[in-house]
C-alpha positions in Angstrom: -0.2 0.3 0.3 1.5 3.1 -1.0 1.9 6.5 0.9 -0.8 8.5 -1.0 -3.3 5.6 -0.5 -2.6 5.6 3.1 -3.0 9.5 3.0 -6.4 8.7 1.6 -7.7 6.2 4.2 -6.4 8.7 7.4 -7.9 11.5 5.7 -11.6 9.7 5.5 -11.5 8.4 8.8 -11.0 12.2 9.9 -13.8 13.1 7.8 -16.3 10.8 9.0 -16.1 11.2 12.4 -18.4 14.1 12.5 -21.5 12.1 13.1 -25.1 12.2 13.9 -26.3 14.3 16.7 -25.7 17.8 14.8 -28.6 20.3 14.8 -28.8 22.5 11.7 -29.9 20.7 8.1 -29.6 22.9 5.2 -28.7 23.0 1.8 -27.3 25.0 -1.3 -27.0 24.4 -4.8 -24.0 22.0 -4.2 -24.6 20.0 -1.2 -26.7 18.9 2.4 -25.3 21.3 4.9 -24.6 19.6 8.1 -24.1 22.1 11.3 -22.6 24.6 8.9 -20.6 22.1 7.0 -21.0 21.1 3.5 -21.1 17.2 3.0 -20.7 14.7 0.6 -22.6 11.6 1.8 -23.0 8.1 1.0 -26.2 6.4 1.6 -26.8 2.2 2.3 -30.7 1.4 1.8 -31.3 -1.0 4.8 -35.1 -1.8 5.4 -35.7 -2.7 8.8 -38.6 -4.9 8.6 -36.6 -7.0 5.7 -34.1 -8.5 8.7 -34.5 -9.1 12.4 -33.6 -6.6 15.3 -30.9 -9.0 16.5 -28.9 -8.5 12.4 -29.7 -4.8 12.9 -26.3 -4.1 14.7 -24.5 -5.8 12.4 -26.3 -4.6 9.2 -25.3 -1.5 10.1 -22.0 -1.8 11.0 -20.9 -3.5 8.2 -22.1 -0.2 6.1 -20.7 1.9 8.6 -17.0 0.3 7.8 -18.0 0.3 4.5 -17.9 3.8 4.0 -21.5 4.2 4.7 -22.6 7.9 6.1 -26.5 7.6 5.8 -28.7 4.6 6.4 -32.0 5.0 4.0 -35.4 3.4 4.7 -38.9 3.5 3.8 -41.4 3.6 6.6 -44.1 0.6 5.9 -47.4 2.1 5.8 -49.3 -1.5 6.0 -47.3 -3.3 9.0 -47.5 0.0 10.9 -51.3 0.4 10.4 -53.0 -2.7 9.7 -56.1 -1.6 10.9 -57.9 2.1 10.7 -55.8 3.6 14.0 -54.8 0.6 15.6 -50.6 0.8 15.5 -47.9 -1.9 15.7 -44.0 -0.9 16.0 -43.0 -3.7 17.6 -40.3 -6.5 16.7 -39.3 -5.9 13.1 -41.7 -3.2 12.7 -39.7 -1.3 15.7 -38.9 1.7 13.2 -37.5 4.2 16.6 -35.6 0.9 18.2 -33.8 0.6 14.2 -32.8 4.7 14.2 -31.5 4.6 17.7 -29.4 1.9 16.6 -28.4 4.1 13.7 -27.6 6.7 15.8 -26.0 4.6 18.4 -23.1 3.9 15.4 -22.9 7.4 14.3 -24.5 7.6 11.4 -27.3 9.8 9.4 -31.0 8.6 8.7 -32.8 9.6 5.5 -36.6 8.8 6.0 -38.8 7.7 3.5 -42.3 7.9 4.8 -44.1 8.1 1.3 -46.9 7.4 2.8 -46.7 5.3 -0.8 -43.5 3.1 -1.4 -43.8 0.7 -4.0 -40.3 -0.8 -3.0 -41.2 -4.3 -4.2 -43.6 -4.6 -0.9 -47.5 -5.8 -1.2 -49.8 -3.1 -2.1 -46.4 -0.7 -2.3 -47.3 -0.4 1.1 -50.7 1.0 1.3 -52.9 -1.0 4.1 -55.4 -2.7 2.5 -58.3 -1.3 4.4 -57.7 2.1 2.0 -59.3 0.4 -0.6 -63.0 0.4 1.6 -62.3 4.1 2.5 -65.6 5.5 0.7 -64.5 7.4 -2.2 -60.9 7.5 -1.7 -58.5 7.6 -4.7 -54.7 6.2 -4.3 -52.1 9.0 -4.4 -54.3 12.1 -4.0 -55.4 15.2 -1.4 -57.0 12.9 1.4 -57.0 12.3 5.4 -55.3 8.8 5.4 -52.4 10.0 3.7 -52.0 13.1 5.8 -52.6 11.0 9.0 -49.8 8.8 8.6 -47.3 11.1 7.5 -48.4 13.5 10.7 -48.0 9.5 12.7 -44.8 9.4 11.5 -43.1 12.4 11.9 -45.0 13.2 15.3 -43.4 9.6 16.4 -39.9 10.6 15.5 -40.1 14.1 17.2 -41.6 12.6 20.3 -38.2 10.5 20.3 -36.2 13.0 19.2 -34.9 11.6 16.4 -34.8 14.6 13.6 -31.3 16.3 13.3 -33.1 19.8 14.4 -33.4 18.0 17.6 -30.7 16.4 17.9 -31.2 13.3 16.2 -30.0 11.6 13.2 -32.9 12.0 10.4 -31.3 14.8 7.9 -33.6 14.1 5.3 -37.6 12.6 4.7 -39.4 11.8 1.6 -42.4 12.4 0.6 -44.0 10.5 -2.6 -42.2 7.7 -4.2 -42.1 8.6 -8.0 -45.3 9.8 -8.3 -44.0 11.6 -11.9 -44.6 7.6 -13.3 -48.3 8.0 -13.0 -48.9 11.5 -12.7 -50.3 12.1 -16.0 -52.8 9.8 -15.5 -54.4 12.0 -13.3 -54.4 15.1 -15.9 -54.3 18.0 -13.9 -55.3 16.6 -10.7 -51.6 15.3 -10.7 -49.5 18.4 -10.4 -51.8 20.0 -8.1 -51.2 17.0 -5.7 -47.4 17.2 -5.6 -48.2 20.6 -4.2 -50.2 19.6 -1.9 -48.0 16.6 -0.8 -45.1 18.8 -0.4 -46.9 21.8 1.3 -48.2 19.0 4.0 -44.7 18.0 4.2 -42.7 20.8 4.9 -46.0 22.1 7.1 -45.3 19.3 9.7 -41.8 21.5 10.5 -39.7 18.6 10.8 -36.6 21.4 10.8 -35.2 18.8 7.9 -35.1 19.1 4.2 -37.9 16.8 2.2 -37.0 15.2 -1.0 -39.4 13.9 -3.7 -37.9 10.8 -5.9 -38.0 11.1 -9.8 -39.9 14.8 -9.7 -39.0 17.3 -11.8 -41.7 19.6 -10.3 -41.2 19.3 -6.8 -42.2 22.4 -5.8 -39.7 24.7 -3.5 -38.0 24.0 -1.0 -38.3 20.2 -1.5 -35.5 18.8 -3.4 -35.9 16.8 -6.6 -33.9 13.8 -6.7 -32.6 11.0 -9.3 -33.4 7.4 -9.1 -31.8 4.7 -11.7 -28.7 3.2 -12.4 -26.5 5.9 -14.5 -27.8 8.8 -12.4 -24.7 10.8 -14.0 -25.7 10.4 -17.3 -29.8 10.7 -16.7 -30.3 13.3 -14.5 -31.3 16.5 -16.0 -30.5 18.3 -12.6 -32.1 20.1 -9.7 -34.8 22.3 -10.6 -33.6 25.2 -8.7 -29.9 26.5 -8.7 -30.3 26.7 -4.9 -30.7 22.5 -4.9 -27.8 20.0 -4.6 -28.0 17.0 -6.6 -29.0 14.4 -4.8 -29.1 10.5 -6.0 -31.7 8.6 -3.9 -31.8 5.1 -5.5 -28.7 3.7 -7.1 -29.6 0.0 -8.0 -26.9 -2.0 -6.9 -28.6 -5.1 -8.7 -32.3 -5.4 -9.7 -35.7 -7.0 -7.8 -36.0 -10.5 -8.9 -39.6 -12.4 -9.8 -40.4 -16.2 -9.7 -39.5 -16.7 -13.4 -36.5 -14.9 -13.9 -32.9 -15.1 -13.2 -31.2 -12.9 -10.8 -29.4 -9.7 -12.3 -26.4 -9.1 -11.9 -24.6 -5.3 -11.9 -20.5 -5.4 -11.3 -18.6 -3.4 -9.2 -16.9 -1.8 -11.6 -20.1 -0.1 -13.2 -21.5 0.9 -10.0 -18.4 2.8 -8.8 -18.1 4.2 -12.6 -21.2 5.8 -12.2 -21.1 6.9 -8.6 -17.7 8.4 -9.7 -19.4 10.2 -12.4 -22.1 11.4 -10.3 -20.0 13.0 -8.1 -17.6 14.6 -11.1 -20.9 16.2 -12.2 -21.6 17.9 -8.7 -23.3 15.3 -7.2 -22.7 14.9 -3.5 -25.2 12.0 -1.9 -25.8 9.1 -3.3 -27.8 6.1 -2.1 -27.3 2.7 -2.9 -30.4 0.6 -2.9 -30.1 -1.9 -1.9 -27.1 -1.8 0.6 -28.8 -4.9 2.3 -32.0 -6.5 0.7 -33.0 -8.8 3.0 -35.8 -11.4 2.8 -39.9 -10.5 1.7 -40.7 -12.8 5.4 -44.3 -13.8 5.5 -47.0 -12.5 2.5 -45.2 -9.2 2.5 -43.7 -9.2 -1.0 -45.5 -7.7 -3.8 -46.9 -9.8 -7.0 -44.6 -12.7 -8.6 -41.8 -11.0 -6.1 -39.3 -14.0 -4.9 -38.7 -14.0 -1.1 -35.3 -13.0 -1.3 -34.8 -9.0 -2.1 -31.9 -7.7 -3.6 -29.5 -10.8 -2.6 -27.0 -9.3 -5.3 -26.1 -5.9 -3.0 -22.6 -5.8 -1.2 -24.3 -7.1 1.9 -26.1 -10.0 0.9 -29.6 -11.5 2.0 -28.0 -13.2 5.2 -25.9 -9.9 5.5 -22.5 -11.4 4.8 -20.1 -9.4 2.7 -20.6 -9.9 -1.2 -17.3 -9.5 -2.6 -15.6 -7.9 -4.9 -18.5 -5.0 -4.7 -18.3 -4.1 -1.0 -14.9 -3.7 -0.8 -14.5 -1.7 -4.3 -17.1 0.8 -3.0 -15.4 1.3 -0.1 -12.2 2.4 -1.7 -14.1 4.7 -3.8 -16.0 6.3 -0.9 -12.5 6.3 1.0 -11.2 7.9 -2.3 -13.6 10.5 -2.8 -13.8 11.6 1.4 -10.2 12.4 0.7 -10.7 15.3 -1.4 -14.2 16.1 -0.7 -13.6 19.5 0.8 -12.0 20.4 -2.6 -14.9 19.1 -4.6 -17.0 20.8 -2.2 -15.4 24.4 -2.1 -13.4 24.3 -5.2 -14.8 25.9 -8.5 -15.3 22.9 -11.2 -14.1 22.8 -14.7 -14.5 20.3 -17.4 -13.0 19.6 -20.6 -11.4 17.8 -23.1 -8.1 15.0 -22.8 -9.0 13.2 -25.9 -11.2 12.0 -28.4 -13.6 9.7 -25.5 -12.0 11.1 -22.7 -12.9 14.2 -20.3 -11.6 15.6 -17.2 -13.5 16.9 -14.4 -11.2 19.4 -11.9 -12.0 21.0 -8.7 -9.6 23.9 -7.7 -9.3 25.5 -4.4 -7.1 28.2 -3.1 -4.1 27.8 -1.6 -3.3 24.8 -4.7 -5.9 22.3 -3.6 -6.7 20.4 -6.9 -8.9 16.9 -7.1 -9.4 15.3 -10.7 -12.1 13.0 -12.1 -10.0 11.4 -15.4 -12.7 9.5 -17.7 -12.3 7.2 -20.3 -15.6 6.4 -22.2 -14.1 3.8 -24.3 -15.9 0.4 -23.2 -12.4 -1.8 -25.4 -9.4 0.0 -24.5 -7.0 1.4 -22.6 -5.9 5.1 -23.6 -2.8 7.3 -22.7 -3.7 10.8 -21.9 -1.6 13.8 -20.9 -3.0 15.9 -17.8 -0.9 18.9 -16.2 2.4 17.5 -18.0 1.8 13.9 -16.9 1.0 11.1 -18.6 -1.5 8.8 -17.5 -3.3 5.4 -18.6 -6.9 5.1 -18.6 -8.1 1.5 -18.3 -11.5 0.8 -20.6 -14.9 2.5 -19.5 -13.0 4.1 -16.2 -12.7 7.3 -14.0 -9.3 7.4 -12.3 -9.8 9.7 -9.1 -6.8 12.2 -8.2 -7.2 13.6 -5.2 -4.4 16.2 -5.6 -4.6 16.3 -9.2 -1.4 14.5 -9.2 -1.6 10.7 -8.2 -4.0 8.2 -9.2 -5.4 6.8 -6.1 -8.4 4.6 -7.5 -10.1 3.6 -11.0 -13.1 2.7 -11.2 -12.3 -0.3 -13.4 -9.3 -1.8 -11.2 -10.8 -4.1 -8.8 -8.2 -4.8 -5.6 -10.8 -6.5 -3.9 -10.9 -10.4 -4.1 -13.9 -11.8 -5.1 -15.8 -14.4 -2.9 -18.5 -16.7 -3.6 -21.3 -17.9 -1.1 -20.6 -21.4 0.4 -23.8 -23.6 1.3 -23.2 -26.5 3.9 -25.5 -29.1 4.6 -26.4 -29.3 8.2 -29.3 -31.3 8.7 -31.4 -33.9 6.1 -35.2 -34.1 7.1 -35.4 -37.3 4.9 -37.0 -40.0 7.5 -40.3 -40.8 6.6 -41.5 -41.4 10.6 -40.3 -37.8 11.8 -42.8 -35.8 9.3 -47.1 -35.8 9.8 -48.9 -34.1 7.2 -52.7 -32.7 7.0 -54.7 -32.7 4.1 -57.0 -30.0 3.5 -60.4 -30.9 2.4 -61.8 -29.2 -1.1 -64.9 -27.4 -0.4 -68.2 -27.5 -2.9 -70.9 -25.2 -3.3 -72.7 -26.7 -0.5 -69.7 -26.3 2.1 -69.7 -22.5 1.3 -71.5 -19.7 3.3 -70.8 -16.7 1.2 -72.7 -16.8 -2.2 -73.2 -14.7 -5.4 -74.3 -14.9 -9.0 -71.0 -13.2 -10.1 -67.8 -13.6 -9.9 -66.3 -11.5 -7.1 -63.2 -9.5 -7.1 -60.7 -11.7 -4.7 -59.3 -8.6 -2.7 -62.2 -7.6 -2.0 -63.5 -10.8 -0.8 -60.5 -11.6 1.3 -58.9 -8.2 2.5 -55.5 -9.8 1.7 -56.0 -11.8 5.0 -55.2 -14.8 2.8 -53.7 -15.6 -0.5 -56.2 -17.9 -1.5 -59.7 -17.5 -2.3 -62.4 -20.8 -3.3 -64.2 -20.2 -6.4 -67.3 -22.9 -6.5 -70.2 -24.1 -8.4 -72.1 -27.0 -9.1 -72.4 -28.1 -12.9 -75.0 -30.0 -15.1 -75.2 -30.3 -18.7 -78.3 -30.5 -19.8 -77.3 -32.6 -22.7 -74.2 -34.5 -24.3 -71.5 -32.7 -23.6 -68.1 -34.4 -25.2 -64.5 -33.6 -24.5 -65.1 -30.9 -22.2 -62.9 -28.3 -21.2 -63.0 -26.0 -18.7 -61.9 -22.7 -19.6 -60.7 -20.0 -16.9 -60.0 -16.5 -17.3 -58.0 -15.1 -14.2 -56.8 -12.1 -13.3 -55.0 -13.9 -10.3 -51.4 -15.3 -10.1 -52.4 -18.8 -9.9 -55.4 -21.0 -10.0 -55.9 -24.6 -9.0 -58.8 -26.7 -10.2 -60.9 -29.7 -8.9 -63.4 -31.5 -10.3 -65.3 -34.0 -8.1 -62.6 -33.3 -5.3 -60.2 -34.6 -7.8 -57.2 -32.0 -8.8 -57.6 -31.3 -12.2 -54.9 -28.9 -13.5 -52.8 -26.1 -12.0 -52.3 -22.4 -14.4 -50.7 -19.6 -13.4 -49.6 -16.2 -14.9 -46.2 -14.3 -14.6 -44.9 -10.8 -13.3 -45.1 -9.6 -17.0 -48.4 -10.4 -18.0 -51.8 -9.2 -16.5 -53.4 -12.4 -15.9 -53.6 -15.9 -17.6 -56.1 -18.5 -19.2 -56.4 -22.1 -19.0 -58.0 -25.1 -20.7 -58.2 -27.6 -18.7 -59.5 -31.2 -19.8 -62.2 -32.9 -17.7 -63.9 -35.8 -16.6 -67.8 -34.9 -16.2 -70.4 -37.4 -14.4 -73.3 -37.1 -17.2 -76.5 -37.0 -15.6 -75.6 -36.0 -12.2 -74.4 -32.5 -10.8 -70.6 -31.9 -10.5 -68.9 -29.9 -7.9 -66.0 -27.8 -9.9 -64.1 -26.1 -7.3 -61.1 -23.5 -8.2 -58.5 -22.4 -5.9 -57.3 -18.9 -6.8 -53.8 -17.8 -5.4 -52.2 -14.4 -5.4 -48.5 -14.2 -4.9 -48.7 -10.7 -3.2 -50.4 -7.7 -4.6 -49.5 -5.2 -6.7 -46.7 -2.2 -5.9 -47.2 0.1 -8.3 -49.1 1.9 -10.8 -51.9 4.8 -11.3 -55.2 4.2 -9.6 -54.5 1.1 -7.9 -57.6 1.1 -5.7 -59.2 0.3 -9.4 -57.4 -3.2 -9.9 -59.2 -6.5 -10.2 -57.9 -9.5 -9.0 -59.5 -13.2 -9.2 -61.3 -14.8 -11.8 -63.2 -13.1 -14.3 -64.8 -15.7 -16.9 -65.1 -19.1 -16.7 -66.3 -21.6 -19.3 -67.1 -25.4 -19.9 -66.7 -26.2 -23.4 -68.0 -29.3 -25.3 -66.6 -30.8 -28.5 -68.7 -28.4 -31.3 -69.5 -25.6 -30.3 -71.7 -26.2 -27.3 -70.1 -24.1 -24.7 -71.9 -23.0 -21.3 -70.5 -19.8 -19.7 -71.0 -20.2 -15.9 -69.3 -16.5 -15.0 -73.0 -16.0 -13.6 -74.2 -19.3 -12.4 -74.6 -19.6 -8.2 -70.9 -19.5 -7.2 -69.7 -20.3 -3.6 -66.6 -18.9 -1.7 -64.2 -19.8 0.9 -61.5 -17.2 1.8 -58.4 -18.8 2.5 -57.5 -22.0 3.8 -58.8 -24.7 6.7 -55.0 -24.5 8.2 -54.8 -21.1 7.9 -58.2 -20.3 9.9 -56.8 -22.4 12.4 -53.1 -20.9 12.8 -51.9 -24.6 12.6 -48.2 -23.2 11.9 -48.4 -22.5 15.6 -47.6 -24.7 18.5 -49.9 -24.1 20.8 -53.1 -24.8 17.6 -51.3 -28.2 16.0 -54.3 -30.1 18.0 -57.2 -28.6 16.1 -56.8 -31.0 13.7 -55.8 -35.0 12.8 -51.8 -34.7 11.9 -51.5 -38.4 10.2 -48.3 -40.6 9.5 -47.4 -39.4 5.1 -48.9 -42.4 3.3 -46.6 -40.9 0.1 -44.4 -38.2 0.4 -44.9 -36.9 -2.8 -47.5 -36.0 -5.8 -50.1 -34.7 -2.5 -51.7 -31.7 -3.4 -53.1 -28.8 -0.4 -51.2 -31.2 2.0 -49.7 -29.5 5.5 -46.5 -31.3 6.9 -45.1 -30.8 10.0 -42.0 -31.9 11.8 -39.3 -30.6 14.5 -35.9 -30.2 14.3 -32.6 -29.0 16.0 -31.2 -25.4 15.5 -27.9 -26.2 13.3 -24.8 -25.7 15.2 -22.8 -22.6 15.1 -23.5 -19.0 14.3 -23.2 -19.0 10.4 -27.0 -17.8 8.9 -29.6 -20.6 8.4 -31.3 -21.3 5.1 -33.6 -24.0 4.3 -33.3 -25.7 0.9 -36.8 -25.9 -0.7 -35.4 -27.7 -4.0 -37.7 -30.9 -3.8 -41.0 -28.9 -3.3 -43.3 -27.0 -5.6 -45.3 -24.3 -4.5 -46.4 -23.2 -0.6 -45.7 -21.1 2.1 -43.2 -22.2 5.3 -42.8 -21.4 9.0 -40.7 -21.8 11.6 -41.5 -21.5 15.3 -45.1 -20.0 14.4 -43.1 -17.1 11.9 -43.7 -17.3 8.7 -40.1 -17.4 6.7 -42.2 -16.8 3.1 -43.6 -18.1 0.1 -41.9 -20.7 -1.8 -42.7 -21.0 -5.6 -39.8 -23.9 -6.6 -41.7 -24.8 -9.8 -41.6 -22.0 -11.6 -38.7 -22.0 -13.3 -36.2 -19.5 -15.6 -36.0 -19.5 -19.6 -32.9 -21.3 -18.6 -34.7 -24.2 -16.5 -33.8 -22.6 -13.1 -35.9 -22.6 -9.9 -35.4 -18.3 -9.4 -34.8 -19.7 -5.5 -34.6 -22.8 -3.3 -32.8 -21.4 -0.5 -34.8 -19.4 2.1 -33.8 -17.6 4.9 -34.4 -19.0 8.6 -33.0 -15.7 10.6 -31.2 -17.5 14.0 -33.7 -15.3 16.2 -36.6 -17.7 14.7 -34.8 -20.8 16.3 -34.4 -22.7 19.4 -31.4 -24.8 20.2 -33.4 -27.8 19.8 -37.2 -29.0 19.5 -37.9 -26.5 16.7 -41.0 -26.8 14.7 -41.1 -26.8 10.9 -44.6 -26.4 8.8 -44.7 -26.5 5.5 -47.8 -25.7 3.6 -47.6 -27.7 -0.2 -49.9 -26.8 -2.8 -48.6 -28.7 -5.8 -47.3 -32.4 -4.3 -43.4 -31.9 -3.7 -41.4 -33.8 -1.2 -40.9 -32.7 2.6 -38.5 -35.8 2.8 -35.7 -34.1 0.7 -35.9 -30.7 2.5 -32.6 -30.0 4.7 -31.0 -27.7 6.5 -28.1 -25.9 5.4 -25.5 -23.1 7.0 -24.6 -20.0 4.7 -20.9 -18.5 4.4 -18.9 -17.2 2.1 -15.3 -18.3 0.7 -12.9 -17.2 -1.9 -14.0 -17.8 -5.3 -11.5 -21.2 -6.0 -12.9 -22.6 -2.7 -14.8 -25.8 -3.7 -18.2 -26.2 -2.9 -19.6 -22.6 -3.2 -22.4 -21.4 -5.2 
């Protein structure tokens, strides 16, 4: 390590020593100003409900070690106010505890209140009860939005958490990427932007507010950029008195069932961060720095349970190299010249056909330079200040003194690692498992009836992924080679004829619904019970007029060979919300006795079957994951706590499951006697489920995935 790099690290540490607890926060056209000092700030998104309170201290510490100054998080309305006026800030939803932990470790907070957040979170963070508020139009001037925003602001004030009170919160966000849908609201869109800004500023937090991807954000609210390449795409602040802030630099991309993970390189992230800073950017937030886990039923439509696993800290909180280390070095290089960047005069000029220099100069010889090679194919030697410098392809070289390159975005010195999965325990003993099979309801068993197909979310209130649609059918003439035709705006449909499984079908994240045609056998001259289980895999998280979105079955027919078709859409339908095991909560120890569990007769091809077993926690402290590769689709609980949905049978175009490993936090486990309950919808094999421990190893180490 050269002397100059040692100097860079020392300066970076000194720049980072003054932290949360300072008072006044303002801004000018260059940066945020905290306690009278301009700041270049690196931020990382960590969402408190996507991890556990036991993980928070470690995650925050690793972010700080990686050169992060700010932790950015959304506020998740639907978990905090599940019913109107009934609030929950306990456990993983303890927002105050999370922020105080950030403060205790000397970092700042950017609090994104929303109240709409998107975030691949169920219903975009909206509580489902909003749907039943008479006359409501989401993302307009309305009392529930105002009340929740005020609730959170007042909670933060009561705990002294705003920087104006000596706390760590230096920024707040109102709304979220509203401009993506604003045109759909016509003239009311612009009025809503003004209302939201005025409402937020009027709450008197004493810190600036931002609106992301909102070019018309009214003063004094700052418009910010979201995306992967804001150094290229951001049009800049809408006022010369506002700084350039980047609220979402996507370190990867969310993953849905049926799609491979998106891999974004450390070099690409570093290049665009350096470019943004060279163009006077002063706040960059990595979305996500730690993605975490969509526990329970919190993910939005078709999202896998793992969230942004390719972030610098992976789903389990383990360091992902070289991304974490490369960005840490970038942060140190920028901090070493931050005073010059913030106070110096900027100039930029060409130093080659595809090369550019951004130079910052301050009195007494202080100088910093960013030398950019846009050529992605070859090295280029350029002349700068009477010296020759070799620039790597598609790179930005940082010279904190305009003389020495201390960092190149394309030169990665951090050794890469990969995840190591170690088998801890196979659950392959048939005698250790018990099963309970769900009954298949029919029209006679239903207490709710209608002569039309009911919309699913309105009917279930999102208390369950599942809604049974049942009807009774007797053809009035011979029906040769009958086909059950289903048109659905749900995500999955399982069909049963006379209590026997017929077929399943599903849509995808890219489609608005799906159709399925199921050849069936009918008993002629008799009533036939048709039962269709419609399932949602999360609610839609974005788009205009979410309150109008339809889910569930739209049309059902029985088609006979030839021209005869029975449209049964307006027959008498019966409904059952959810599954019996859900209602009885048989995934909890205290409720196991509410049903009759039996020895497994056949461990495969059992639809709608609950399985239970007990296990001891894997030894050691490494993170724990369930390998569910032998199952197809369903949900899993450990000691009564849901670790999320799984959908192993939905393969990517390459033929791979989108996810097979499911995080079980150590805090969910006891040393022994843990209860595992699995709901399988389609017929997997529980005897092949295994517990594994997760660690990281050098890329050339055996057993790494």
